[in-house]
Residue frames as qw, qx, qy, qz and C-alpha x, y, z in Angstrom:
[[0.851, -0.294, -0.306, -0.308, 1.61, 23.82, -20.74],
 [0.298, -0.660, 0.616, -0.311, 3.02, 22.90, -17.34],
 [0.501, 0.182, -0.846, -0.014, 4.44, 19.46, -16.71],
 [0.776, -0.484, -0.328, -0.237, 2.84, 17.09, -14.22],
 [0.271, -0.744, 0.520, -0.320, 4.49, 17.41, -10.78],
 [0.422, 0.251, -0.865, 0.109, 6.60, 14.45, -9.70],
 [0.765, -0.469, -0.353, -0.265, 4.76, 12.05, -7.43],
 [0.256, -0.730, 0.520, -0.362, 6.15, 12.34, -3.89],
 [0.457, 0.203, -0.856, 0.132, 8.04, 9.36, -2.52],
 [0.752, -0.526, -0.288, -0.275, 6.06, 7.37, 0.02],
 [0.449, -0.740, 0.462, -0.194, 7.65, 7.02, 3.48],
 [0.679, 0.399, -0.615, 0.041, 10.58, 4.58, 3.37],
 [0.827, -0.539, 0.130, -0.096, 10.99, 1.97, 6.12],
 [0.377, 0.594, -0.683, 0.198, 14.63, 1.24, 6.96],
 [0.908, -0.339, -0.206, -0.138, 14.47, -2.09, 8.77],
 [0.021, 0.674, -0.671, 0.309, 16.98, -2.82, 11.52],
 [0.953, -0.164, -0.249, -0.062, 17.94, -6.34, 12.52],
 [0.300, -0.733, 0.604, -0.088, 20.64, -7.64, 14.83],
 [0.229, -0.284, 0.928, 0.076, 20.90, -11.42, 14.98],
 [0.767, 0.154, -0.307, -0.541, 19.21, -13.84, 12.58],
 [0.310, 0.196, -0.906, 0.211, 19.23, -16.90, 14.79],
 [0.595, -0.512, -0.606, -0.132, 17.12, -18.88, 17.20],
 [0.263, -0.776, 0.200, -0.537, 16.68, -17.00, 20.48],
 [0.238, 0.227, -0.831, 0.449, 18.41, -18.11, 23.69],
 [0.312, -0.438, -0.833, 0.127, 16.26, -19.47, 26.57],
 [0.255, -0.836, -0.317, -0.369, 13.66, -17.30, 28.27],
 [0.579, -0.780, -0.062, 0.229, 15.16, -14.84, 30.70],
 [0.678, 0.016, 0.179, 0.713, 18.25, -14.17, 28.57],
 [0.055, -0.677, -0.070, 0.731, 19.08, -10.44, 28.30],
 [0.277, 0.560, -0.316, -0.714, 17.98, -8.74, 25.07],
 [0.469, 0.129, 0.868, 0.101, 16.41, -11.93, 23.77],
 [0.465, 0.735, 0.351, -0.347, 14.18, -9.71, 21.64],
 [0.147, 0.767, -0.414, -0.468, 17.08, -8.88, 19.32],
 [0.266, -0.138, 0.913, 0.279, 17.07, -12.40, 17.85],
 [0.693, 0.346, -0.037, -0.631, 14.90, -12.99, 14.78],
 [0.744, -0.051, 0.665, 0.035, 14.51, -16.66, 13.89],
 [0.141, -0.236, 0.691, 0.668, 15.76, -17.61, 10.40],
 [0.136, 0.452, 0.853, 0.224, 12.32, -18.91, 9.43],
 [0.024, 0.832, 0.413, -0.371, 10.68, -15.63, 10.52],
 [0.111, -0.613, 0.324, 0.712, 13.23, -13.60, 8.58],
 [0.168, 0.035, 0.825, 0.539, 12.61, -15.70, 5.47],
 [0.100, 0.665, 0.740, 0.000, 8.86, -15.12, 5.78],
 [0.050, -0.814, -0.146, 0.560, 9.37, -11.38, 6.20],
 [0.113, -0.430, 0.542, 0.713, 11.52, -11.11, 3.08],
 [0.147, 0.280, 0.879, 0.358, 9.05, -13.25, 1.12],
 [0.071, 0.781, 0.568, -0.249, 6.23, -10.92, 2.17],
 [0.065, -0.689, 0.170, 0.702, 8.20, -7.89, 1.00],
 [0.103, -0.152, 0.762, 0.621, 8.69, -9.53, -2.38],
 [0.110, 0.494, 0.858, 0.092, 5.03, -10.57, -2.57],
 [0.021, 0.839, 0.390, -0.379, 3.90, -7.00, -1.85],
 [0.550, 0.742, 0.169, 0.343, 6.19, -5.64, -4.56],
 [0.287, -0.929, 0.215, 0.097, 8.84, -4.08, -2.34],
 [0.738, 0.466, -0.342, 0.348, 12.55, -4.06, -3.22],
 [0.700, -0.672, -0.012, 0.240, 14.92, -4.57, -0.30],
 [0.522, 0.741, -0.138, 0.399, 17.89, -2.22, -0.68],
 [0.648, -0.189, -0.263, 0.690, 21.20, -1.41, 0.97],
 [0.137, -0.812, -0.203, 0.531, 21.72, 2.14, 2.20],
 [0.214, -0.339, 0.475, 0.783, 23.79, 2.93, -0.88],
 [0.047, 0.304, 0.795, 0.523, 21.05, 1.75, -3.23],
 [0.124, -0.740, -0.645, 0.144, 18.42, 3.48, -1.10],
 [0.295, -0.402, -0.070, 0.864, 20.16, 6.87, -1.15],
 [0.014, -0.143, -0.456, -0.878, 18.53, 8.22, -4.35],
 [0.352, -0.590, -0.674, -0.272, 15.12, 7.47, -2.82],
 [0.451, -0.604, -0.408, 0.516, 16.05, 9.17, 0.45],
 [0.225, -0.254, 0.138, 0.930, 17.17, 12.21, -1.54],
 [0.452, 0.622, 0.368, -0.522, 13.91, 12.30, -3.46],
 [0.114, 0.503, -0.599, -0.613, 15.68, 11.61, -6.75],
 [0.314, -0.023, -0.884, -0.346, 13.81, 8.33, -7.30],
 [0.633, -0.147, 0.316, -0.691, 10.44, 6.97, -6.25],
 [0.609, 0.112, -0.752, -0.228, 9.32, 3.41, -5.84],
 [0.842, -0.454, -0.046, -0.287, 8.20, 0.72, -3.44],
 [0.581, 0.421, -0.574, 0.395, 11.45, 0.23, -1.54],
 [0.738, -0.671, -0.028, -0.071, 12.61, -0.82, 1.91],
 [0.202, 0.709, -0.621, 0.266, 16.05, -0.36, 3.43],
 [0.937, -0.272, -0.217, 0.001, 17.50, -3.43, 5.15],
 [0.136, 0.729, -0.538, 0.400, 20.20, -3.00, 7.79],
 [0.878, -0.286, -0.358, 0.138, 21.97, -5.29, 10.25],
 [0.190, -0.887, 0.323, -0.271, 23.82, -3.90, 13.26],
 [0.609, -0.627, 0.483, -0.045, 27.14, -5.28, 14.54],
 [0.437, 0.573, -0.660, -0.213, 28.16, -7.82, 11.88],
 [0.709, -0.249, 0.607, -0.258, 27.10, -11.13, 13.40],
 [0.077, -0.249, 0.902, 0.345, 28.24, -14.29, 11.64],
 [0.341, 0.378, 0.848, -0.145, 24.64, -15.53, 11.64],
 [0.380, 0.709, 0.034, -0.594, 23.76, -12.67, 9.28],
 [0.190, 0.506, -0.719, -0.436, 26.00, -14.32, 6.71],
 [0.068, -0.033, 0.996, 0.042, 24.81, -17.88, 7.29],
 [0.192, 0.484, 0.819, -0.242, 21.09, -17.26, 7.72],
 [0.260, 0.759, 0.222, -0.554, 20.23, -13.90, 6.12],
 [0.008, 0.519, -0.553, -0.652, 22.45, -13.81, 3.02],
 [0.152, 0.112, 0.921, 0.340, 20.91, -16.83, 1.25],
 [0.175, 0.690, 0.667, -0.219, 17.42, -15.38, 1.75],
 [0.067, 0.774, -0.055, -0.628, 18.46, -11.93, 0.52],
 [0.064, -0.344, 0.724, 0.594, 20.07, -13.41, -2.56],
 [0.236, 0.345, 0.904, 0.092, 17.01, -15.56, -3.29],
 [0.179, 0.819, 0.506, -0.203, 14.87, -12.44, -3.55],
 [0.496, 0.533, 0.180, 0.662, 17.45, -10.23, -5.24],
 [0.309, -0.937, -0.135, -0.087, 17.64, -7.92, -2.23],
 [0.517, 0.389, -0.391, 0.655, 20.64, -5.96, -1.00],
 [0.572, -0.783, -0.245, -0.007, 21.33, -4.76, 2.55],
 [0.226, 0.720, -0.426, 0.499, 23.87, -2.98, 4.72],
 [0.821, -0.413, -0.339, 0.201, 25.67, -4.61, 7.64],
 [0.058, -0.906, 0.265, -0.324, 27.36, -2.19, 10.05],
 [0.891, 0.001, -0.346, 0.293, 30.67, -3.76, 11.13],
 [0.457, -0.866, 0.202, 0.001, 33.06, -3.13, 14.02],
 [0.639, 0.641, -0.419, 0.074, 36.54, -3.34, 12.51],
 [0.032, 0.575, -0.736, 0.356, 38.63, -4.13, 15.61],
 [0.604, -0.141, 0.666, -0.414, 36.31, -6.95, 16.67],
 [0.747, 0.357, -0.382, -0.410, 36.12, -8.83, 13.36],
 [0.673, 0.179, -0.715, 0.068, 36.32, -12.56, 14.03],
 [0.060, 0.115, -0.731, 0.670, 35.70, -11.98, 17.75],
 [0.172, -0.556, -0.813, 0.020, 32.41, -11.61, 19.64],
 [0.153, -0.793, -0.250, -0.535, 30.05, -8.88, 20.85],
 [0.537, -0.061, -0.529, 0.654, 32.40, -7.94, 23.68],
 [0.101, -0.309, 0.095, -0.941, 30.57, -4.66, 24.34],
 [0.684, -0.376, -0.291, -0.553, 27.68, -6.71, 25.74],
 [0.592, 0.019, -0.745, 0.309, 29.63, -8.74, 28.29],
 [0.031, 0.137, -0.514, 0.846, 28.94, -6.37, 31.16],
 [0.580, -0.030, 0.165, -0.797, 25.18, -6.86, 30.92],
 [0.562, -0.090, 0.796, -0.206, 25.26, -10.62, 30.55],
 [0.749, 0.506, -0.058, -0.423, 24.37, -10.96, 26.88],
 [0.901, -0.032, 0.388, 0.192, 25.65, -14.21, 25.37],
 [0.099, -0.652, 0.510, 0.553, 28.82, -13.88, 23.34],
 [0.788, 0.471, 0.392, -0.060, 28.18, -14.69, 19.67],
 [0.597, -0.091, 0.413, 0.682, 30.69, -14.81, 16.78],
 [0.280, 0.811, -0.017, -0.513, 31.08, -11.77, 14.55],
 [0.824, 0.552, 0.053, 0.118, 32.09, -12.12, 10.92],
 [0.603, -0.452, 0.292, 0.589, 35.81, -12.26, 10.32],
 [0.055, 0.590, -0.348, -0.726, 37.55, -10.50, 7.43],
 [0.018, -0.051, 0.877, 0.478, 37.02, -13.30, 4.92],
 [0.093, 0.535, 0.833, -0.110, 33.37, -13.66, 5.90],
 [0.111, 0.739, 0.183, -0.639, 32.84, -9.93, 5.51],
 [0.061, 0.395, -0.608, -0.686, 34.32, -10.18, 2.03],
 [0.052, 0.232, 0.948, 0.214, 31.90, -13.04, 1.31],
 [0.129, 0.676, 0.559, -0.463, 29.07, -10.79, 2.43],
 [0.151, 0.670, -0.199, -0.699, 30.13, -8.16, -0.12],
 [0.005, 0.193, -0.850, -0.490, 30.69, -10.80, -2.81],
 [0.104, 0.416, 0.902, -0.046, 27.08, -11.88, -2.16],
 [0.046, 0.586, 0.468, 0.659, 25.83, -8.49, -3.31],
 [0.428, -0.808, -0.391, 0.108, 25.59, -6.86, 0.11],
 [0.209, 0.777, -0.163, 0.571, 27.11, -3.70, 1.56],
 [0.632, -0.330, -0.464, 0.526, 29.21, -2.98, 4.65],
 [0.081, -0.880, -0.046, -0.466, 28.78, 0.14, 6.74],
 [0.344, 0.335, -0.575, 0.663, 30.71, 1.50, 9.72],
 [0.637, -0.649, -0.364, -0.203, 29.80, 1.07, 13.40],
 [0.241, -0.866, 0.407, -0.164, 33.02, 2.47, 14.97],
 [0.417, 0.488, -0.759, 0.112, 36.21, 0.50, 15.61],
 [0.168, 0.090, -0.883, 0.430, 35.19, -0.82, 19.03],
 [0.369, -0.585, -0.656, -0.301, 31.41, -0.30, 19.28],
 [0.269, -0.052, -0.458, 0.845, 31.98, 2.60, 21.66],
 [0.068, -0.817, -0.550, 0.159, 29.48, 4.79, 23.44],
 [0.388, 0.530, 0.122, 0.744, 30.05, 8.08, 21.67],
 [0.307, -0.843, -0.116, -0.426, 28.45, 10.11, 24.46],
 [0.756, -0.633, 0.095, 0.136, 31.02, 8.71, 26.89],
 [0.769, 0.105, 0.175, 0.607, 33.97, 9.36, 24.55],
 [0.136, -0.685, 0.054, 0.714, 35.93, 12.59, 24.19],
 [0.549, 0.743, 0.005, -0.384, 35.73, 14.33, 20.82],
 [0.137, 0.640, -0.713, -0.250, 39.13, 13.13, 19.61],
 [0.319, -0.091, 0.941, -0.063, 38.33, 9.50, 20.43],
 [0.583, 0.498, 0.521, -0.375, 34.86, 9.68, 18.91],
 [0.492, 0.752, -0.233, -0.372, 36.10, 11.06, 15.61],
 [0.025, 0.518, -0.844, -0.137, 38.97, 8.57, 15.51],
 [0.488, 0.097, 0.842, -0.208, 36.53, 5.69, 16.11],
 [0.625, 0.644, 0.276, -0.344, 34.49, 6.82, 13.11],
 [0.419, 0.785, -0.391, -0.237, 37.27, 7.63, 10.68],
 [0.178, -0.476, 0.861, 0.014, 39.45, 4.72, 11.79],
 [0.621, 0.195, 0.734, -0.193, 36.65, 2.21, 11.26],
 [0.615, 0.727, 0.080, -0.296, 35.83, 3.63, 7.84],
 [0.226, 0.757, -0.592, -0.161, 39.47, 3.50, 6.75],
 [0.347, -0.302, 0.885, -0.066, 40.05, -0.01, 8.10],
 [0.670, 0.353, 0.614, -0.221, 36.97, -1.45, 6.43],
 [0.548, 0.785, -0.114, -0.266, 37.76, 0.25, 3.13],
 [0.048, 0.653, -0.749, -0.104, 41.26, -1.19, 3.21],
 [0.476, -0.090, 0.861, -0.155, 39.92, -4.62, 4.02],
 [0.604, 0.481, 0.610, -0.178, 37.19, -4.68, 1.39],
 [0.294, -0.083, 0.499, 0.811, 38.74, -2.49, -1.32],
 [0.026, -0.622, -0.619, -0.478, 35.44, -0.64, -1.64],
 [0.076, -0.411, 0.177, -0.891, 34.14, 2.67, -0.26],
 [0.296, -0.464, -0.784, 0.289, 32.38, 2.55, 3.12],
 [0.004, 0.328, 0.154, 0.932, 29.95, 5.45, 2.98],
 [0.578, -0.535, -0.320, -0.527, 27.30, 4.64, 5.57],
 [0.175, 0.243, -0.705, 0.643, 27.44, 4.75, 9.37],
 [0.600, -0.567, -0.488, -0.284, 25.30, 3.76, 12.34],
 [0.184, -0.647, 0.442, -0.593, 25.60, 5.28, 15.83],
 [0.442, -0.020, -0.872, 0.209, 26.44, 2.47, 18.31],
 [0.127, -0.372, -0.755, 0.526, 23.74, 1.99, 20.96],
 [0.057, 0.772, 0.523, 0.357, 21.81, 4.73, 19.13],
 [0.406, -0.787, -0.192, 0.423, 23.66, 7.27, 21.30],
 [0.492, 0.265, 0.197, 0.806, 24.89, 10.55, 19.81],
 [0.005, -0.805, -0.301, 0.512, 24.52, 14.32, 19.92],
 [0.483, 0.866, 0.089, -0.096, 24.98, 17.09, 17.38],
 [0.118, -0.773, 0.576, 0.239, 28.77, 17.07, 17.56],
 [0.536, -0.096, 0.821, 0.169, 28.67, 13.44, 16.37],
 [0.583, 0.702, 0.404, -0.070, 26.36, 14.41, 13.51],
 [0.194, 0.927, -0.270, -0.173, 29.01, 16.96, 12.48],
 [0.374, -0.513, 0.751, 0.180, 31.75, 14.33, 12.83],
 [0.678, 0.272, 0.681, 0.053, 29.86, 11.91, 10.60],
 [0.491, 0.862, 0.110, -0.061, 29.67, 14.59, 7.92],
 [0.073, -0.850, 0.501, 0.145, 33.37, 15.39, 8.40],
 [0.559, -0.261, 0.776, 0.126, 34.24, 11.70, 8.04],
 [0.220, 0.295, -0.630, -0.683, 32.50, 11.65, 4.66],
 [0.232, 0.255, 0.933, -0.103, 29.56, 9.38, 5.39],
 [0.177, -0.184, -0.505, -0.824, 26.58, 9.77, 3.05],
 [0.636, -0.492, -0.322, -0.501, 23.98, 8.40, 5.45],
 [0.081, 0.217, -0.800, 0.554, 23.82, 7.70, 9.16],
 [0.586, -0.415, -0.583, -0.380, 21.13, 5.63, 10.86],
 [0.227, -0.391, 0.529, -0.718, 19.84, 5.90, 14.40],
 [0.115, -0.223, -0.957, 0.149, 17.62, 3.86, 16.72],
 [0.335, 0.250, 0.245, -0.875, 14.89, 6.52, 16.61],
 [0.376, 0.305, 0.874, 0.044, 11.75, 4.79, 15.44],
 [0.417, 0.695, 0.170, -0.560, 9.91, 5.79, 12.30],
 [0.732, 0.433, 0.405, 0.336, 9.96, 5.59, 8.53],
 [0.347, -0.409, 0.201, 0.820, 12.24, 7.90, 6.56],
 [0.468, 0.790, 0.390, 0.065, 11.58, 10.37, 3.79],
 [0.543, 0.504, 0.059, 0.669, 13.33, 13.07, 1.79],
 [0.203, -0.875, 0.010, -0.440, 12.70, 15.57, 4.60],
 [0.827, -0.537, 0.007, 0.164, 14.90, 13.65, 7.06],
 [0.038, -0.845, 0.528, 0.076, 18.50, 14.67, 7.73],
 [0.856, 0.303, -0.418, -0.023, 20.61, 11.96, 6.10],
 [0.280, 0.415, -0.699, 0.510, 22.86, 12.05, 9.19],
 [0.292, -0.078, 0.682, -0.667, 19.96, 11.16, 11.54],
 [0.536, -0.026, -0.598, -0.596, 17.76, 8.62, 9.78],
 [0.654, -0.210, 0.500, -0.528, 15.11, 6.81, 11.83],
 [0.275, 0.180, -0.911, -0.248, 14.59, 3.07, 11.44],
 [0.802, -0.194, -0.116, -0.553, 11.96, 0.40, 11.92],
 [0.221, -0.428, 0.851, -0.209, 12.97, -2.27, 14.47],
 [0.836, 0.013, -0.423, -0.349, 12.23, -5.91, 13.71],
 [0.255, -0.475, 0.741, -0.400, 12.46, -8.13, 16.79],
 [0.004, -0.034, 0.999, -0.030, 11.76, -11.70, 17.85],
 [0.248, 0.430, 0.752, -0.434, 8.12, -10.98, 18.68],
 [0.307, 0.419, -0.204, -0.830, 7.34, -9.15, 15.42],
 [0.614, 0.307, 0.723, -0.081, 4.55, -11.19, 13.86],
 [0.345, 0.217, 0.613, 0.677, 3.95, -11.10, 10.12],
 [0.012, 0.833, 0.509, 0.216, 0.83, -8.89, 10.44],
 [0.341, -0.868, -0.037, 0.358, 2.77, -6.43, 12.64],
 [0.510, -0.199, 0.455, 0.702, 5.66, -6.55, 10.19],
 [0.241, 0.557, 0.586, 0.538, 3.23, -5.43, 7.48],
 [0.193, -0.925, -0.324, 0.042, 1.92, -2.64, 9.73],
 [0.508, -0.628, 0.149, 0.570, 5.48, -1.45, 10.33],
 [0.396, -0.085, 0.519, 0.753, 6.35, -1.11, 6.66],
 [0.093, 0.437, 0.673, 0.589, 3.05, -0.14, 5.04],
 [0.268, -0.835, -0.430, -0.212, 1.34, 2.12, 7.59],
 [0.018, 0.763, -0.261, 0.592, 2.13, 4.91, 10.04],
 [0.852, -0.436, -0.289, 0.025, 2.49, 2.35, 12.86],
 [0.738, -0.167, -0.156, 0.635, 6.14, 3.31, 13.47],
 [0.247, 0.486, 0.095, 0.833, 5.65, 7.02, 12.80],
 [0.454, -0.795, -0.354, -0.189, 3.74, 7.73, 15.99],
 [0.005, -0.725, 0.420, -0.546, 5.27, 10.02, 18.61],
 [0.829, -0.241, -0.494, 0.099, 6.71, 7.62, 21.19],
 [0.267, 0.379, -0.450, 0.763, 8.31, 10.22, 23.47]]
């Protein structure tokens, strides 16, 4: 008598946030990347209400590999803003969720200097102690290169050093493995995919839109953007339907 086939894992949304803070005045560059603390709290409450578990990339990995099934959502934060610690962490802990914050090791305690040239307001990044508090709060830290570089504008030696150097620095700082990476600016090509594997990362996220599944390359995972204008009904569409899976090319 044959056994019942395993139920396939439903598509997995990996949410991407940047800043959890009130947005700057209208007209400010990239104002969309701010999600108000109240909106974030409502989004996490909805996930919990619908029976989803918010997971870090490490906790999500067995689902991405098809080893586990369940109603799960990945939660990621790019860049390591201090407001992630102050506004997002208490909400995540309230719901028993974990998440991954991709940090830039040489800019800890500084600001988003990579944005200065396009006029984006400078906002504090977590310092070393704050990053440790993030981990102590049940969250995970991933790598985002040492200086938030544009990999496509870097030579191969520099690009690899930015990846491996950031991983090593963060591991030394946190005394825990750093096994997950995010391409800065979402820019990369296949040599950077190979570098990420060489560096020993288990997953790598991109800015390509869509939900993930076991068929995706773990070095090129798509994500679901959550921005200032994402209403609660649209948030539900993003996680529970094929809304983000459409071809947007």
